[in-house]
C-alpha positions as CSV (number, residue, x, y, z in Angstrom):
1,X,3.6,-12.4,-10.1
2,X,3.9,-16.0,-10.3
3,X,3.8,-16.9,-6.6
4,X,1.1,-14.5,-6.3
5,X,-1.1,-15.7,-9.1
6,X,-1.1,-18.3,-7.6
7,X,-2.4,-17.7,-4.5
8,X,-5.1,-15.9,-6.3
9,X,-5.9,-19.2,-8.4
10,X,-6.0,-21.4,-5.0
11,X,-8.3,-19.0,-2.8
12,X,-10.7,-18.2,-6.1
13,X,-11.3,-22.0,-5.8
14,X,-11.3,-23.0,-2.5
15,X,-14.2,-19.4,-3.2
16,X,-17.4,-22.1,-2.4
17,X,-16.1,-23.1,0.9
18,X,-14.2,-20.2,1.9
19,X,-15.7,-17.9,4.6
20,X,-17.5,-14.9,3.0
21,X,-18.8,-11.8,5.1
22,X,-20.7,-9.1,3.0
23,X,-20.4,-5.6,4.7
24,X,-22.5,-2.9,4.3
25,X,-22.4,0.9,3.0
26,X,-20.3,3.1,5.9
27,X,-20.7,-0.2,7.9
28,X,-16.2,0.3,9.2
29,X,-16.6,-1.2,12.4
30,X,-18.6,-4.4,10.4
31,X,-15.0,-4.2,8.3
32,X,-13.0,-4.0,11.8
33,X,-15.2,-7.5,13.3
34,X,-14.2,-9.3,10.0
35,X,-11.0,-8.8,9.8
36,X,-10.6,-10.0,13.6
37,X,-12.8,-12.8,13.2
38,X,-10.5,-13.9,10.5
39,X,-7.3,-13.7,12.2
40,X,-8.9,-16.4,14.1
41,X,-8.7,-18.9,11.8
42,X,-5.9,-19.8,8.5
43,X,-9.1,-19.1,5.9
44,X,-9.1,-18.7,3.1
45,X,-11.8,-15.7,4.1
46,X,-13.4,-13.1,2.0
47,X,-14.4,-9.6,2.9
48,X,-17.0,-8.6,0.1
49,X,-17.4,-4.5,0.4
50,X,-21.0,-2.7,-1.0
51,X,-20.4,-1.0,-4.4
52,X,-19.4,2.2,-4.1
53,X,-19.2,2.4,-0.5
54,X,-17.6,4.7,1.8
55,X,-15.6,3.9,5.5
56,X,-14.7,6.0,7.0
57,X,-11.8,5.3,9.8
58,X,-11.1,7.6,13.2
59,X,-9.8,4.9,15.6
60,X,-6.1,3.4,15.5
61,X,-4.3,1.1,18.0
62,X,-1.6,1.5,20.2
63,X,1.3,1.1,16.8
64,X,-1.6,3.5,14.4
65,X,-3.3,0.9,12.8
66,X,-7.3,1.3,12.6
67,X,-7.8,-2.1,11.0
68,X,-6.9,-5.3,12.4
69,X,-3.9,-6.8,11.1
70,X,-4.0,-9.7,8.7
71,X,-2.6,-12.8,9.7
72,X,-4.0,-15.5,8.0
73,X,-5.1,-15.6,3.9
74,X,-7.7,-12.9,3.2
75,X,-9.3,-11.6,0.1
76,X,-11.1,-8.4,0.2
77,X,-13.3,-7.8,-3.1
78,X,-13.5,-3.3,-2.9
79,X,-16.4,-3.6,-5.5
80,X,-15.8,0.2,-6.3
81,X,-15.3,1.4,-2.2
82,X,-13.3,3.6,-0.4
83,X,-11.9,3.2,2.6
84,X,-10.5,6.8,4.1
85,X,-8.9,8.3,6.9
86,X,-11.2,10.7,9.5
87,X,-8.8,11.2,12.2
88,X,-5.7,13.4,13.6
89,X,-4.0,10.4,15.2
90,X,-0.9,8.7,13.3
91,X,-3.2,6.2,11.6
92,X,-2.2,3.3,8.5
93,X,-4.4,1.2,7.3
94,X,-3.6,-2.4,7.0
95,X,-0.5,-4.4,8.0
96,X,0.0,-8.1,6.5
97,X,2.1,-10.0,9.5
98,X,4.9,-12.2,8.1
99,X,2.5,-15.5,7.7
100,X,-0.5,-13.4,6.6
101,X,-1.9,-13.7,3.1
102,X,-3.9,-10.5,1.6
103,X,-5.5,-10.3,-2.0
104,X,-7.0,-7.2,-2.1
105,X,-9.3,-5.9,-5.4
106,X,-10.8,-2.4,-6.8
107,X,-10.6,-0.5,-3.2
108,X,-9.2,2.9,-3.1
109,X,-7.3,3.8,-0.2
110,X,-7.1,7.4,0.6
111,X,-6.1,10.0,4.1
112,X,-3.9,8.2,5.6
113,X,-1.9,9.6,8.0
114,X,0.8,7.2,9.0
115,X,1.7,5.5,4.9
116,X,-0.8,3.6,4.1
117,X,0.1,-0.1,4.1
118,X,3.4,-2.3,5.7
119,X,3.0,-6.0,4.4
120,X,5.5,-7.9,6.4
121,X,3.7,-11.3,4.6
122,X,2.0,-12.1,0.8
123,X,-0.2,-9.4,-0.5
124,X,-1.0,-8.0,-3.9
125,X,-3.1,-5.4,-4.7
126,X,-5.2,-5.5,-7.7
127,X,-6.7,-2.1,-9.2
128,X,-6.0,-0.2,-5.8
129,X,-5.6,3.8,-5.6
130,X,-3.7,4.6,-2.6
131,X,-4.3,8.7,-2.5
132,X,-4.3,12.1,-0.5
133,X,-2.3,10.2,2.3
134,X,0.4,11.8,4.0
135,X,3.4,9.8,5.8
136,X,6.0,11.2,8.3
137,X,9.5,10.5,9.4
138,X,10.9,7.4,8.6
139,X,7.2,6.1,7.3
140,X,7.0,5.8,3.1
141,X,3.1,5.7,1.3
142,X,3.9,1.7,1.1
143,X,6.3,-0.4,3.3
144,X,7.2,-4.0,1.6
145,X,9.2,-6.4,3.9
146,X,7.5,-9.8,2.5
147,X,6.3,-10.5,-1.1
148,X,4.0,-7.5,-2.4
149,X,2.6,-7.0,-6.1
150,X,0.8,-4.6,-7.4
151,X,-1.2,-4.7,-11.2
152,X,-3.5,-2.4,-12.9
153,X,-2.7,0.4,-9.3
154,X,-2.2,3.9,-8.9
155,X,-0.4,5.9,-6.4
156,X,-1.6,9.8,-6.9
157,X,-1.2,13.1,-5.0
158,X,0.1,11.7,-1.9
159,X,3.0,13.6,0.0
160,X,5.8,11.8,2.4
161,X,7.6,14.2,5.0
162,X,11.3,13.5,5.6
163,X,13.6,15.0,8.3
164,X,16.8,13.8,6.8
165,X,18.3,10.3,5.6
166,X,16.7,8.4,2.5
167,X,12.8,8.9,1.8
168,X,10.6,7.1,-0.6
169,X,6.6,7.0,-1.9
170,X,7.0,3.1,-1.9
171,X,10.0,1.5,-0.2
172,X,11.0,-2.4,-0.3
173,X,13.1,-4.3,1.7
174,X,11.7,-7.9,-0.3
175,X,10.4,-8.7,-3.2
176,X,8.1,-6.3,-5.2
177,X,6.5,-6.9,-8.8
178,X,4.8,-3.6,-10.3
179,X,3.0,-4.1,-13.6
180,X,1.1,-0.9,-15.0
181,X,0.6,0.9,-12.2
182,X,1.2,4.6,-12.3
183,X,2.4,7.2,-10.0
184,X,1.5,10.8,-10.4
185,X,1.5,13.7,-8.6
186,X,3.1,12.5,-5.3
187,X,5.5,15.1,-3.4
188,X,8.7,14.5,-0.9
189,X,9.4,17.6,1.7
190,X,12.4,18.0,3.9
191,X,11.4,19.3,7.1
192,X,14.8,20.4,7.8
193,X,18.2,21.2,6.3
194,X,19.9,18.1,6.6
195,X,20.6,16.2,3.6
196,X,18.2,13.8,2.6
197,X,18.1,11.0,-0.9
198,X,14.0,11.3,-2.1
199,X,13.3,8.6,-4.6
200,X,9.8,7.0,-5.6
201,X,11.3,3.4,-4.8
202,X,13.5,3.0,-2.0
203,X,15.2,-0.6,-2.9
204,X,17.3,-2.9,-0.2
205,X,15.3,-5.9,-2.1
206,X,14.5,-7.0,-5.3
207,X,12.1,-5.6,-8.3
208,X,10.5,-6.5,-10.9
209,X,8.8,-3.8,-13.1
210,X,6.3,-3.9,-16.1
211,X,4.8,-0.5,-17.9
212,X,5.1,1.7,-14.4
213,X,4.6,5.2,-15.3
214,X,5.8,8.3,-13.2
215,X,4.5,11.9,-13.8
216,X,4.9,15.0,-12.0
217,X,6.7,13.8,-9.0
218,X,8.1,16.3,-6.9
219,X,11.2,16.6,-4.4
220,X,10.3,20.0,-2.7
221,X,13.3,21.2,-0.4
222,X,10.8,24.3,0.9
223,X,12.9,26.3,-1.2
224,X,10.9,27.9,-4.8
225,X,12.3,25.1,-6.9
226,X,11.3,21.6,-6.9
227,X,13.0,18.5,-8.4
228,X,11.4,15.9,-10.4
229,X,11.5,12.7,-8.0
230,X,14.5,9.7,-9.3
231,X,12.2,6.7,-10.0
232,X,14.1,3.8,-8.1
233,X,17.5,4.5,-5.4
234,X,18.7,1.0,-4.9
235,X,20.7,0.4,-1.5
236,X,22.1,-2.3,0.1
237,X,22.2,-4.6,-3.1
238,X,18.8,-3.2,-4.8
239,X,18.5,-5.0,-7.8
240,X,15.5,-3.7,-10.8
241,X,14.8,-6.0,-13.4
242,X,11.8,-5.7,-16.5
243,X,10.8,-2.6,-18.4
244,X,12.4,0.5,-17.5
245,X,10.6,2.4,-14.8
246,X,9.2,5.5,-17.7
247,X,9.0,9.5,-16.6
248,X,7.1,11.7,-18.6
């Protein structure tokens, strides 16, 4: 997590000079505008949400993205707020583009219905909860193709509907660091009779895990009995280091 922590320290040191925008409670349009403006320059940009606020999203772009992609250096201070999907359209919340750098703290993401996060750049989630979200087909709840870290976070009560192949709550094809994070009450469901491999983490890159716990995460293939979801499925040379992922 050293590279992400260096980024966080650098942004904090520049905070006095940085572009800072405070978003009022329920001002989802203001949050969208702030991210659009942040994409216009390198930053760093600070976005501060209302303490305990609620931001509902009901529109997406043609790719199903509900918020503008993070293309520069952006820090979102959630301050205990919640971003919630409010649409039947396929929707995911955050996309970090290659070259983008995002830090999100103290925020709940709920009811995305095409996975919640896709990262192709550098991203750090700290005290973030991702819950009650849905992913279909090849989409996991979190997809990482860059450098992603999760710290003191929770992934809980999400559902992945998958037809065949491999399915994951979190798909890693880059570098993933996870510390003191729990995965609880999640489900992966087979939607067809074709073979399906499923795991909490499907890994084709590098995972370093410390203090990660899994509880009541089930693989349910539409039969009366369900099986406990395996923690990690390493594919194509995927590697994992650190303490073992624990299940209870």
